[in-house]
C-alpha positions in Angstrom: -19.5 15.1 12.0 -17.8 12.3 10.1 -14.1 11.6 10.1 -12.4 10.5 7.0 -10.1 7.5 7.1 -7.1 8.7 5.0 -5.8 5.1 4.7 -8.8 4.2 2.5 -7.9 6.9 0.0 -4.5 5.1 -0.6 -5.9 1.6 -0.9 -4.0 0.0 -3.8 -7.2 -1.6 -5.1 -8.8 1.7 -5.8 -5.8 4.1 -6.0 -5.7 4.5 -9.8 -9.3 5.4 -10.0 -9.0 7.9 -7.2 -6.0 9.5 -8.9 -7.9 9.9 -12.1 -10.9 11.4 -10.3 -8.8 13.8 -8.3 -9.7 12.4 -4.9 -6.0 11.7 -4.4 -3.1 13.6 -6.0 0.3 12.1 -6.6 2.1 14.5 -4.3 -0.1 13.6 -1.4 0.2 9.9 -2.2 4.0 10.2 -2.1 3.8 12.1 1.2 1.6 9.4 2.6 4.1 6.6 1.5 7.0 8.5 3.2 5.0 8.7 6.4 4.5 5.0 6.7 6.7 3.2 9.3 9.7 1.2 8.1 8.8 -2.5 8.4 11.9 -4.1 6.8 12.6 -5.9 10.1 9.4 -7.9 9.5 10.4 -9.4 6.2 10.4 -13.3 6.1 13.6 -14.5 4.5 12.8 -18.2 4.7 13.6 -20.1 1.5 10.5 -21.3 -0.5 9.1 -24.7 0.0 10.4 -27.4 -2.3 6.9 -28.7 -2.8 6.0 -25.4 -4.6 8.7 -26.0 -7.2 7.8 -29.7 -7.9 4.2 -28.8 -9.1 
């Protein structure tokens, strides 16, 4: 018996194709997004490096 990794169905690199083929539907995708944990406390708010702007 194989178990399916649902996270792979919602991989952004293949999501459009899976939506077109019907592997994933938009309603299930939205439900999946709402089920993800809030990670806003992990945002890095450091200013960008000056070296990047000098390029």
